VEXDRENLUM-920293 format. One line per field, with one value per residue (C-alpha): residue in one letter; residue number from 0; x, y, z. Coordinates in pm, whole numbers, plus 32768, in hexadecimal, padded with zeros to 4 digits. Example, Ala and Ser with C-alpha at 12.3 -4.5 7.8 and 13.67 -1.06 7.14 Angstrom:
<sites>
type: (a|s)
seq: (0|1)
X: (84CE|8557)
Y: (7E3E|7F96)
Z: (830C|82CA)
</sites>
This chain:
<sites>
type: (x|x|x|x|x|x|x|x|x|x|x|x|x|x|x|x|x|x|x|x|x|x|x|x|x|x|x|x|x|x|x|x|x|x|x|x|x|x|x|x|x|x|x|x|x|x|x|x|x|x|x|x|x|x|x|x|x|x|x|x|x|x|x|x|x|x|x|x|x|x|x|x|x|x|x|x|x|x|x|x|x|x|x|x|x|x|x|x|x|x|x|x|x|x|x|x|x|x|x|x|x|x|x|x|x|x|x|x|x|x|x|x|x|x|x|x|x|x|x|x|x|x|x|x|x|x|x|x|x|x|x|x|x|x|x|x|x|x|x|x|x|x|x|x|x|x|x|x|x|x|x|x|x|x|x|x|x|x|x|x|x|x|x|x|x|x|x|x|x|x|x|x|x|x|x|x|x|x|x|x|x|x|x|x|x|x|x|x|x|x|x|x|x|x|x|x|x|x|x|x|x|x|x|x|x|x|x|x|x|x|x|x|x|x|x|x|x|x|x|x|x|x|x|x|x|x|x|x|x|x|x|x|x|x|x|x|x|x|x|x|x|x|x|x|x|x|x|x|x|x|x|x|x|x|x|x|x|x|x|x|x|x|x|x|x|x|x|x|x|x|x|x|x|x|x|x|x)
seq: (0|1|2|3|4|5|6|7|8|9|10|11|12|13|14|15|16|17|18|19|20|21|22|23|24|25|26|27|28|29|30|31|32|33|34|35|36|37|38|39|40|41|42|43|44|45|46|47|48|49|50|51|52|53|54|55|56|57|58|59|60|61|62|63|64|65|66|67|68|69|70|71|72|73|74|75|76|77|78|79|80|81|82|83|84|85|86|87|88|89|90|91|92|93|94|95|96|97|98|99|100|101|102|103|104|105|106|107|108|109|110|111|112|113|114|115|116|117|118|119|120|121|122|123|124|125|126|127|128|129|130|131|132|133|134|135|136|137|138|139|140|141|142|143|144|145|146|147|148|149|150|151|152|153|154|155|156|157|158|159|160|161|162|163|164|165|166|167|168|169|170|171|172|173|174|175|176|177|178|179|180|181|182|183|184|185|186|187|188|189|190|191|192|193|194|195|196|197|198|199|200|201|202|203|204|205|206|207|208|209|210|211|212|213|214|215|216|217|218|219|220|221|222|223|224|225|226|227|228|229|230|231|232|233|234|235|236|237|238|239|240|241|242|243|244|245|246|247|248|249|250|251|252|253|254|255|256|257|258|259|260|261|262|263|264|265|266|267|268|269|270|271|272|273|274|275|276)
X: (3D7C|3EED|4018|40FC|40DB|41C8|4217|42F1|440D|453B|4680|476C|48E4|49DA|4A97|496E|48E5|4782|46C5|455B|450B|43EB|43DD|4314|4255|41B7|403F|3F8D|3E13|3D10|3C6B|3B2D|3B0A|39A8|393B|37ED|3799|37EC|390B|3A1B|3B55|3C0B|3D7A|3E6F|3F17|3FC0|3EB2|3EE0|3EA8|3D85|3CCC|3E07|3E28|3CC1|3CDA|3E2D|3DA9|3C8A|3D80|3E54|3D1F|3CBE|3B78|3BCC|3CE0|3C5E|3BFD|3AB2|3A4A|3A39|3924|3996|3A58|39F1|3A26|390E|386F|3929|39A3|3AC2|3A95|3AAA|398C|3A5B|3A40|3B24|3B65|3B9E|3A94|3AC4|39A8|39FA|38D5|38F3|3868|3729|376D|38AF|389B|38D3|39DC|3985|3954|3A97|3B54|3A9B|3B7C|3AF9|3BF5|3CB2|3DEF|3F0F|401D|410B|403A|3F8B|3EE1|3E6E|3D02|3CED|3BDF|3C7A|3DD4|3D66|3D21|3E88|3F16|3E53|3E7B|3ECC|3E09|3F50|4067|41C7|4288|43BD|4453|44AC|4622|46AB|4817|48B4|492B|47C7|4742|483F|47F6|4686|46D8|4770|4662|455A|4609|462A|44B3|4452|43E7|4313|4431|451B|442C|43DC|44CC|43A1|4303|433C|433D|42EE|435A|42E6|43EB|43A1|44C0|44E8|4576|46C8|46CF|4694|45A4|44A5|4403|428C|41FF|427D|41A7|41F6|4141|417F|4122|4201|40D7|400D|411E|410F|3F93|3FA0|4089|3FAE|3E73|3F13|3F61|3DF9|3D75|3E6C|3DFE|3F5F|3F1C|3FBD|410E|41C9|430B|4330|4407|4375|4480|4431|44EB|44E1|44DA|4427|4315|4227|410C|41D9|422E|40BE|4050|4155|40E8|3F79|3FDB|40A6|41F9|431C|4432|4423|4559|458B|4690|468E|465B|4542|4496|44AA|4339|435D|4475|43A0|4278|434D|43E4|428F|41F7|432D|438A|44E3|4529|4651|46C3|47D1|47D2|48B1|4A03|4AB0|4A14|48CD|485F|4784|46C1|45F5|45CB|4739|46F7|4649|4775|4880|49DD)
Y: (959B|95E5|9504|9631|979E|98C4|999D|9AD1|9AA3|9B6B|9AA9|9B0F|9AD0|9ADE|9BF4|9CD7|9CD9|9C83|9C63|9C1A|9AEC|9A0F|98B5|9788|96D5|957C|9587|94FD|94EE|941D|92FC|9266|90F6|9074|8F0C|8EE3|904A|9033|9108|902D|90FC|9238|922D|9340|92FC|9393|93A9|92B8|9141|9167|9031|8F62|8FF5|8F9D|8E3A|8DFD|8E76|8D7D|8C65|8CCB|8CC4|8B68|8BE0|8B71|8A9F|8A5F|8B50|8A9B|8B0C|8C75|8CE0|8E47|8F72|90DC|9237|92AF|9408|952E|9688|9767|98C6|9954|9879|9782|960C|9598|942A|93E8|92DD|917E|9080|8F10|8E31|8CC5|8BAC|8AFD|8A0C|8AB4|8B0E|8C7D|8CDE|8C63|8D53|8CD3|8D66|8EB0|8FE0|90D6|91EB|925C|91AE|92A1|9297|921A|90F9|8FE3|8F3D|9072|905C|8EE2|8E98|8D62|8CD0|8B86|8C45|8CC1|8B6B|8AB8|8964|8967|8899|884D|8769|87F7|8759|8690|8676|87E5|8822|8981|89BF|8ABD|8B90|8BA8|8BFE|8D16|8DA0|8DCB|8EF4|8FB9|8F4D|8FC2|910E|9144|9119|9208|932F|93D0|93B5|9457|9582|95A0|94D1|9486|9338|91C6|90BA|8F4A|8E76|8D19|8C3D|8AEA|89F1|88FE|879D|881C|891A|8A51|8B4D|8C19|8D52|8D20|8E4A|8F7D|9064|919C|9243|931A|91E3|90B1|8FCF|9080|903C|8EC9|8EC4|8F66|8E52|8D40|8DE1|8DEA|8C78|8C2C|8CE6|8C2D|8AE2|8AA9|8A37|8980|8A21|88DF|891C|8A8C|8B72|8CAD|8DBE|8EF0|9037|9067|8F8C|8E3E|8E6E|8D67|8DE1|8DB9|8C50|8C14|8CAB|8BE4|8AA6|8AE0|8AF8|89B6|8A62|8991|8A97|8BFB|8CD1|8E2C|8F39|8F83|8EBF|8DD6|8DEA|8CD3|8C83|8C70|8B6F|8AA2|8AA6|8A4A|8927|88B5|88A6|8822|8957|89DC|8B36|8C05|8D56|8E52|8DD0|8ECA|8EDB|8D8A|8CF7|8CA9|8C22|8AEB|8AD3|899B|88B4|88A6|8772|8844|8927|888D|8919)
Z: (459B|4570|45AC|45DE|463E|462B|4755|477E|4877|48E7|48E1|49FB|4A06|4B2A|4A7A|4ABA|4959|48FE|47BB|4762|4691|4629|46C7|4650|4764|475E|476C|489E|48AE|4968|48B1|493B|48EE|48D1|48A9|47F8|484A|49BD|4A3E|4AD6|4B08|4AA4|4A4A|49F9|48AD|477F|4670|4551|4526|4618|459F|45D4|4731|478A|4706|47A6|48F2|48DE|4891|49BB|4A98|4A1D|4983|481F|4783|4624|4510|44E1|463C|45C5|44D7|44AC|452F|44FC|4585|4666|4677|4709|46AC|4715|479E|463D|45C7|44FD|4531|464A|45ED|475F|478E|4700|470F|46E2|4688|46ED|461A|468A|47A5|4818|4987|49DB|4ADA|4C37|4D56|4DF6|4CCE|4CCC|4CCD|4DD1|4D85|4C56|4BE4|4BCC|4AC3|4BD2|4C55|4B98|4CC1|4D82|4DE6|4DE5|4EE4|4F81|4FB5|4F16|4DD3|4DBC|4D63|4C56|4BB4|4A43|4948|4896|4912|48FC|47DC|483C|46DF|46AC|4680|464E|45EC|46D5|45B0|4529|4682|46B4|4559|45B3|4691|4572|4481|4576|45AA|4432|4407|4520|444B|455A|4654|4558|454C|46BD|4791|486F|4812|484B|473E|471D|45F9|459E|44F5|4457|4470|434E|4366|42F0|440E|433E|43D2|430E|439A|4379|4433|44EC|45BC|468B|47AA|48DD|49A7|4987|49CF|48C1|47C1|4817|480A|46B1|4637|46C9|463D|44E4|4505|4564|4433|4356|43F0|446A|45D0|4675|462E|466F|45AE|45F8|46CA|4761|4772|4845|485F|49D8|4B0A|4B2C|4C2C|4CB2|4BD6|4A97|4AED|4B35|49EA|4927|49D7|4982|4811|4819|47F6|4877|487D|4904|48D8|496A|493D|4AB2|4BF3|4C5C|4DAC|4EAC|4E7E|4D02|4D28|4E17|4D29|4BFB|4CBC|4D31|4BD3|4B21|4A59|4A03|4A8F|4A16|4A98|4A42|48DC|482E|4784|4797|48D2|4981|4AD3|4AC5|4C0A|4BC1|4A97|4A2D|4953|4848|480A|472A|475E)
</sites>
């Protein structure tokens, strides 16, 4: 299980020159998620923080929302072609009395690193109701919001090595408006990075994330808004653009959605009242 791998490449230039070099690539391997020993889905991810990924995925699916609902997480059996342990199976054990995932939420195909809702077996299962109401009292100074992009980029060590991963950062906003970075996770899948952050928060007994901003390195897709909503996050900020469906969902659940947050400006699509100029 490796987060990065080296590969020989030949770098070509328009002047006709070429030179061999070694390039660092982000790791991408399948991870099978089991619940109480039963296989549920397979997702492509960058190895690392696998338990957080598994727990965050279950929060996003509405299976769990409290740390007490999980009795344990462990790697399952499995070996690579060379006979070493693969660490590509994660088994989450639910506490007694906690209902396992329903058949309507069963994932019939694998989830790729580009899609966090692929394989959902019904359209009704795509949009889920959160256990946590969206907080109305969160106020984020614009200067603090804009600074999150640089602070996220500074902490992206895997991106600095490979240039090929997304990141999600969770910032807690204090009463005086100052933001503290609580958790940063990276992955080839933007939805995986968010699940890893949410899974960390579940383990730390931090849900709901009422006074937090989720800053992501790419665009704000529908699935990221949905995952933030399931964790009780009121503000989602992205470096790039949101989709039309993500704006509609954010408006419908009362979240603040920010796009193109970089430099000295940002676009607030919904929830303007939470951003203090």
